Backbone as a ProteinNet text record, in pm:
[ID]
protein_1_A
[PRIMARY]
MGIVAALRDHLPREPAELLTEAGWLHPANLDILRAPGDGLDAVTEATIRLRRGRYTVAVEPALADTVLTCATTGDHHR
[TERTIARY]
89.8	-13.3	89.5	205.4	299.3	275.9	311.7	308.4	167.9	101.3	-30.5	-39.7	-151.2	-190	-298.4	-288.7	-423.2	-449.7	-564.8	-604.5	-709.1	-708.2	-794.6	-925.3	-1037.7	-1142.8	-1209.7	-1313.3	-1372.6	-1264.8	-1199.5	-1101.6	-1171.6	-1142.9	-1209.7	-1203.6	-1089.1	-1081.5	-1033.7	-1073.9	-1051.3	-911.1	-807.3	-668	-667.3	-784.3	-756.1	-783.7	-839.5	-828.7	-692.3	-613.9	-465	-383.3	-410.4	-350.2	-382.3	-527.4	-580.8	-520.7	-515.2	-470.7	-312.8	-253.7	-118	-87.3	-219.9	-209.5	-255.9	-268.9	-308.4	-444.4	-442.8	-562.5	-639.2	-774.4	-859.6	-950.9	-883.3	-986.1	-1109.1	-1218.6	-1370.3	-1374.2	-1328.6	-1336.6	-1261.3	-1179.8	-1080.3	-1057.1	-1015.3	-1002.5	-871.4	-801.2	-664.2	-671.1	-534.4	-502	-384.8	-365.9	-238.9	-164.8	-31.3	62.6	65.5	68.3	97.8	241.4	244.3	380.8	508.3	536.4	662.5	711.7	636.7	672.6	716.3	855	924.7	880.9	862.3	831.7	679.1	595.5	462	481.4	538.7	549.1	605.1	714.6	752.7	648.1	585	497.1	370.8	329.6	201.3	242.4	368.3	428.6	424	459	487.1	345	249.1	96.4	42.3	38.5	-41.1	53.4	166.7	219.8	194.1	167.5	148.5	-15.8	-83.8	-216.6	-257.3	-115	-92.4	-167.5	-131.1	-139.8	-27.7	-43.2	84	117.5	236.3	271.4	366	298.6	419.4	471.4	600.3	649.8	723.1	730	779.9	944.7	991.7	1111.3	1216.5	1211.8	1332.9	1340	1223.9	1211.4	1205.2	1203.7	1188.2	1304.1	1404.1	1545.9	1536.7	1515.2	1511.6	1395.2	1278.5	1169.5	1211.7	1252.9	1274.2	1391.3	1478.1	1583.4	1522.6	1429.3	1379.7	1311.2	1212.4	1091.4	1196.6	1299.4	1384	1457.7	1523.5	1606.4	1547.6	1425.5	1367.4	1438.7	1530.1	1562.8	1501.5	1396.3	1314.3	1377.5	1488.2	1583.6	1657.8	1660.1	1738.3	1718.6
-122.7	1.5	125.5	117.8	232.1	311.7	459.3	548.9	584	547.9	581.9	690.3	764.1	867.8	827.7	836.9	787	925	978.2	1105.1	1087	1145.5	1139.3	1210.4	1153.6	1210.6	1302.8	1386.1	1508.7	1636.9	1659.1	1776.8	1889.4	2027.2	2136.9	2157.9	2147.9	2142.2	2029.6	1975.3	1853.2	1855.5	1783.4	1766.4	1701.5	1616.8	1546.2	1638.4	1763.1	1836.9	1889.9	1911.5	1960.1	1853.8	1727.3	1610.2	1578.8	1600	1574.1	1697.6	1819.4	1924.6	1884.2	1815.4	1775.8	1651.5	1602.9	1477.6	1352.3	1362.9	1224.5	1169.2	1033.1	987.8	893.5	920.5	871.7	743.5	640.1	529	512	488.4	524.3	423.4	294.6	185.1	172.3	276.8	274.6	399.8	393.6	521.4	600.5	584	637.6	713.4	783.8	836.7	794.3	777.2	699.3	807.9	801.5	919.5	893.2	990.8	981.9	893.2	885.6	806.7	864.4	981.2	1037.3	1015.2	932.6	913.1	996.3	1006.1	1095.3	1250.1	1276.3	1410.6	1446.2	1334.6	1380.7	1352.4	1295.2	1301.3	1432.1	1485.4	1619.6	1712.3	1725	1827.1	1800.4	1692.4	1688.1	1734.3	1696.5	1773.2	1905	1967.9	2136.3	2168.6	2113.6	2166.3	2151.9	2032	2016.8	2084.6	2112.4	2191.3	2342	2386.3	2525.6	2526.8	2429.1	2421.2	2392.5	2399.4	2396.7	2234.5	2116.2	2005	1938.7	1844.3	1778	1662.2	1650.1	1556.7	1443.4	1317.3	1205.5	1118.2	1112.8	1029.8	936.8	819.4	706.8	745.2	693.8	725.6	723.2	606.3	586.7	707.8	747.6	866.3	1008.8	1033.1	1150.1	1255	1193	1280.2	1329.5	1247.3	1285.9	1395.6	1349.8	1438.2	1589.4	1589.8	1719.4	1785.2	1718.1	1789.6	1868.2	1771.6	1822.6	1942.3	1923.5	2039.9	2166.7	2140.7	2273.8	2321.9	2247.2	2301	2307.6	2267.7	2268.5	2157.8	2087.1	1995.2	1845.4	1840.4	1734.9	1606.3	1629.1	1503.9	1432.6	1400	1326.8	1177.4
-5.6	5.6	-8.9	46.3	56.8	163.2	170.9	262.6	296.3	398.6	463.5	566.3	583.8	682.6	755.1	882.6	966.6	1041.1	1030.4	1103.4	1223.5	1323.6	1419.7	1378.8	1435.3	1396.9	1486.8	1442.1	1527.9	1542	1452.9	1457.2	1410.4	1465.4	1423.5	1271.4	1201.7	1061.7	1009.5	910.2	842.5	764.9	852.5	798	675.2	638.8	500.2	383.6	417.5	308	261.8	364.1	326.2	248.1	298.8	254.1	110.4	68.2	-67.1	-146.5	-85.3	-183.9	-207.4	-152.5	-177.3	-242.9	-301.3	-381	-336.5	-190	-123.1	-167	-164.6	-220.9	-78.7	-109.4	20.6	-41.8	-27.1	-73.2	-2.2	-47.8	-9.2	83.3	75.2	159	272	297.9	381.4	468.8	609.4	695.2	686.7	607.3	599.3	436.9	434.6	316.6	253.6	135.7	60.1	19.4	20	-50.8	-205.1	-248.2	-416.6	-449.7	-564.1	-608.8	-564.1	-524.2	-470.1	-335.4	-271	-134.7	-49.6	-49.7	51.7	23.4	-84.4	-105.1	-50.5	-64	-16.9	136.4	200	337.4	374.8	323	338.5	345.4	201.5	157.8	283.5	290.8	414.6	547.1	588.4	726.1	726.7	622.1	611.3	637.4	528.9	513.4	678.1	721.2	843.1	977	990.7	1056.9	1050	931	898.9	951.8	942.5	976.9	1148.2	1208.1	1362.4	1395.2	1319.7	1372.5	1409.1	1494	1536.9	1453.4	1419.1	1293.3	1385.1	1345.6	1403.1	1245.6	1246.4	1142.9	1176.3	1110	1134.1	1185.9	1259.4	1310.2	1223.1	1125.9	1022.1	915.6	901.4	802.5	860.8	986.7	1061.2	1037.6	1038.8	1024.3	849.1	774.2	633.6	604	666.4	618.5	692.1	822.8	892	796.6	753.8	671.6	537.4	463.3	349.5	383.3	493.6	524.4	561.4	631.1	664.7	560.7	477.4	377.1	214.1	218.9	92.6	-37.9	23	-69.7	-35.2	-161.6	-158.6	-245.1	-257.8	-358.1	-283.2	-161.4	-67.6	-89.1
[MASK]
++++++++++++++++++++++++++++++++++++++++++++++++++++++++++++++++++++++++++++++

């Protein structure tokens, strides 16, 4: 299935909107969103959008350092 995002229910603003704007897909039969094909770029973009929206974001520890570096430097080609 690749990289997925799970979101908490009943938030004041729907974070799924931020993810779908960034190209994430919401399979109708699942309660998750699936990253588009660019994987790490999608995680970085989603992290940036969600943090700007004042959401707390948790990223798999194995990816966290790379995502943080990409988000802060703008280097999405790591």
